[in-house]
C-alpha positions as CSV (number, residue, x, y, z in Angstrom):
1,M,25.6,30.2,-94.0
2,K,22.3,31.2,-92.2
3,K,21.8,27.4,-91.3
4,I,25.5,27.5,-89.8
5,V,24.8,30.6,-88.1
6,I,21.9,29.6,-86.3
7,T,23.1,26.4,-85.5
8,L,26.2,27.5,-83.9
9,A,24.1,30.6,-82.0
10,A,21.8,27.6,-80.8
11,T,24.8,25.6,-79.0
12,V,26.5,28.6,-77.6
13,F,22.8,29.4,-76.2
14,I,22.5,25.6,-74.5
15,A,26.3,25.6,-73.8
16,G,25.9,28.7,-72.2
17,M,23.0,27.3,-70.0
18,L,24.5,24.5,-69.5
19,L,27.5,25.7,-67.7
20,T,25.7,28.5,-65.4
21,S,22.6,26.4,-64.3
22,C,25.3,23.4,-63.1
23,N,26.8,23.6,-59.8
24,S,30.4,22.9,-59.6
25,T,31.7,20.4,-57.3
26,S,32.9,22.9,-54.6
27,Q,29.6,24.2,-54.7
28,K,27.6,20.9,-54.3
29,I,29.7,20.5,-50.9
30,E,29.5,23.9,-49.6
31,N,26.0,23.3,-50.2
32,A,25.6,20.0,-48.3
33,E,27.9,21.2,-45.4
34,D,25.3,24.3,-45.2
35,K,23.1,21.3,-44.6
36,V,24.7,19.5,-42.2
37,Q,25.7,22.3,-39.6
38,N,22.1,23.7,-40.0
39,A,20.6,20.1,-39.4
40,K,23.2,20.2,-36.3
41,E,22.1,23.4,-35.3
42,A,18.1,22.1,-35.5
43,V,19.6,19.3,-32.8
44,V,20.7,21.7,-30.3
45,D,18.3,23.7,-30.6
46,A,15.4,20.5,-30.2
47,K,18.1,19.0,-27.0
48,S,17.5,22.4,-25.5
49,E,14.1,22.8,-25.6
50,L,13.8,19.3,-24.2
51,N,16.3,20.0,-21.6
52,L,13.6,23.1,-21.1
53,A,10.3,20.8,-21.2
54,L,11.6,18.7,-18.3
55,Q,13.1,21.0,-16.3
56,D,9.6,22.4,-16.3
57,S,7.8,19.4,-16.1
58,V,10.2,18.6,-12.8
59,T,9.8,22.2,-11.2
60,E,5.8,21.8,-12.0
61,F,5.9,18.0,-9.9
62,Q,7.7,19.6,-7.2
63,Q,5.1,22.8,-6.6
64,F,2.4,19.9,-6.7
65,K,4.2,17.7,-4.2
66,T,4.8,20.7,-1.8
67,E,1.2,22.4,-2.0
68,F,-0.4,18.7,-1.7
69,Q,2.1,17.9,0.9
70,N,1.1,20.9,2.7
71,Q,-2.8,20.4,2.5
72,I,-1.8,16.7,3.8
73,T,-0.5,18.1,6.6
74,A,-3.4,20.6,7.4
75,N,-5.8,17.5,7.0
76,E,-4.0,15.8,9.7
77,K,-4.2,19.0,12.1
78,S,-7.8,19.0,11.0
79,I,-8.0,15.2,12.1
80,A,-6.1,15.9,15.3
81,G,-9.3,18.8,16.1
82,L,-11.9,16.8,14.9
83,R,-10.8,14.1,17.7
84,L,-10.7,17.1,20.6
85,S,-13.8,17.9,19.4
86,I,-15.7,14.9,19.8
87,V,-14.5,14.5,23.6
88,D,-17.8,15.6,24.9
89,A,-20.5,13.7,22.2
90,S,-22.1,11.0,23.8
91,R,-21.0,7.4,23.7
92,E,-23.4,6.4,20.1
93,N,-22.4,9.6,18.8
94,K,-18.6,9.2,20.1
95,I,-18.6,5.8,18.4
96,L,-19.9,7.1,14.9
97,Y,-17.6,10.2,15.3
98,E,-14.6,7.8,15.8
99,K,-15.6,5.5,12.6
100,K,-16.0,8.4,10.3
101,I,-12.8,10.2,11.4
102,A,-10.6,6.7,11.2
103,E,-12.2,6.4,7.3
104,L,-10.9,10.4,7.1
105,E,-7.7,9.6,8.4
106,K,-7.1,6.1,6.3
107,R,-8.0,8.1,3.2
108,N,-5.5,11.2,4.0
109,N,-2.8,8.5,4.6
110,D,-3.6,6.9,1.2
111,L,-2.9,9.9,-0.4
112,K,0.0,11.0,1.2
113,T,1.6,7.4,0.4
114,E,0.2,7.8,-3.2
115,L,2.0,11.1,-3.4
116,A,5.0,9.9,-2.0
117,E,5.5,6.9,-4.3
118,Y,4.5,8.7,-7.8
119,K,7.1,8.4,-10.1
120,E,7.2,10.6,-13.5
121,D,6.6,8.4,-16.3
122,G,5.5,10.8,-19.0
123,T,3.4,13.4,-19.8
124,N,0.2,11.9,-20.1
125,Q,0.4,9.6,-16.8
126,W,1.1,12.8,-15.1
127,Q,-1.8,14.5,-16.3
128,S,-3.8,12.0,-15.6
129,F,-2.2,11.5,-11.7
130,K,-2.4,14.7,-11.4
131,S,-6.2,15.4,-12.5
132,E,-7.3,12.2,-10.5
133,F,-4.9,13.5,-7.7
134,K,-7.0,16.5,-7.3
135,S,-9.9,15.2,-7.8
136,D,-9.9,12.6,-4.5
137,M,-8.1,15.5,-2.8
138,D,-11.3,17.3,-3.4
139,E,-13.7,14.8,-2.7
140,L,-11.4,14.5,1.0
141,G,-12.0,18.4,1.4
142,K,-15.6,17.7,0.9
143,A,-15.8,14.9,3.5
144,F,-14.0,17.0,6.0
145,S,-17.0,19.7,5.6
146,D,-19.5,17.2,5.5
147,F,-18.3,15.9,8.9
148,T,-18.2,19.4,10.4
149,V,-21.6,20.0,9.6
150,S,-22.5,16.8,10.6
151,S,-20.9,16.9,14.0
152,N,-22.7,19.9,15.1
């Protein structure tokens, strides 16, 4: 009798554990629907973040472009001023200065074209373009200051 009671108690205990630990089909469906909904929300969030990142990138590029277009315009004005400042130079110096001015003007125009023709292809290429362009503009600015120093 003791053996039957223990066996019966063990069977009831195991059956109870199995029934309480198993999810019903409706519970499994509900859990799956929750997971799908969470995944959909994650996709919406990711798309929103991507759109925001793209918008920031476009805004950054527009600011960069405007800043350097203004600098290129200022360089053009400086070139015109340099042309006026060499009018009174000796003939030999005037020829030398005109060559240097033509070189500055060509480099300025090349940078102007490069900036106008740039199309955004990706973050890495944008960062590379931005750093190279800034470096080129810095070199051109140094050439302007060197020219001014050497012409005095």
